[in-house]
C-alpha positions as CSV (number, residue, x, y, z in Angstrom):
1,M,-22.6,15.5,-7.1
2,F,-20.1,17.0,-5.1
3,Y,-17.7,18.2,-7.8
4,S,-20.8,20.2,-9.3
5,H,-21.5,21.6,-5.6
6,A,-18.3,22.6,-5.4
7,I,-18.1,24.1,-9.2
8,A,-21.2,26.1,-8.4
9,I,-19.8,27.6,-5.3
10,C,-16.0,28.0,-6.5
11,L,-14.5,32.0,-7.5
12,Y,-11.6,31.0,-8.9
13,D,-11.5,29.8,-12.2
14,A,-8.1,28.1,-11.7
15,D,-10.2,26.0,-8.9
16,I,-13.0,25.5,-11.1
17,A,-11.0,24.4,-14.0
18,L,-9.6,21.5,-11.3
19,Y,-12.6,20.3,-10.4
20,L,-14.2,19.8,-13.7
21,T,-11.1,18.1,-14.8
22,N,-11.7,15.9,-11.9
23,R,-15.4,15.4,-12.5
24,A,-14.3,14.6,-16.1
25,A,-12.1,11.9,-14.5
26,A,-15.2,10.4,-13.0
27,R,-17.4,11.0,-15.8
28,L,-14.9,8.8,-17.9
29,E,-15.1,5.7,-15.5
30,L,-19.0,6.0,-15.7
31,Q,-18.6,6.0,-19.4
32,K,-20.3,9.4,-19.7
33,F,-17.8,10.8,-22.5
34,L,-19.9,13.7,-23.9
35,H,-20.1,14.9,-20.5
36,A,-16.6,14.4,-20.1
37,E,-15.8,16.0,-23.1
38,R,-17.6,19.2,-22.1
39,D,-16.1,19.7,-18.6
40,C,-12.6,19.4,-20.2
41,S,-13.4,21.5,-22.6
42,R,-14.5,24.4,-19.9
43,A,-11.6,23.4,-17.9
44,I,-9.2,24.4,-20.9
45,G,-11.1,27.6,-21.3
46,L,-10.4,28.5,-18.1
47,V,-7.2,28.5,-17.4
48,P,-4.0,29.6,-19.9
49,M,-2.5,27.1,-21.9
50,G,-0.7,24.3,-20.7
51,Q,-1.7,24.8,-17.0
52,I,-4.2,21.6,-16.7
53,P,-2.6,18.8,-18.5
54,K,-4.8,16.3,-17.3
55,A,-7.7,18.2,-19.1
56,H,-6.1,17.8,-22.5
57,Y,-5.3,14.2,-21.9
58,R,-8.9,13.5,-20.7
59,L,-10.5,15.7,-23.3
60,W,-8.2,12.9,-25.7
61,L,-9.8,9.8,-23.7
62,A,-13.2,11.1,-23.9
63,R,-13.0,12.0,-28.0
64,S,-11.4,8.8,-28.6
65,A,-14.0,6.9,-26.6
66,Q,-16.5,8.9,-29.3
67,G,-14.5,8.0,-32.1
68,K,-13.6,11.8,-32.7
69,A,-9.8,11.4,-31.9
């Protein structure tokens, strides 16, 4: 809930990507793997390649949990 609010009011793509990556971590803990995958994919699309390695790692975790990796 708090990450969603921060994402909604944030103005900078880099900050949005960070919040999305953190929300993905929370969703992974809640076993909401599809939602975590979407958050990570969106975060990766917002910033230049390689700036958020945690998003790539969490994307892999979400896909692995769904049997996609």
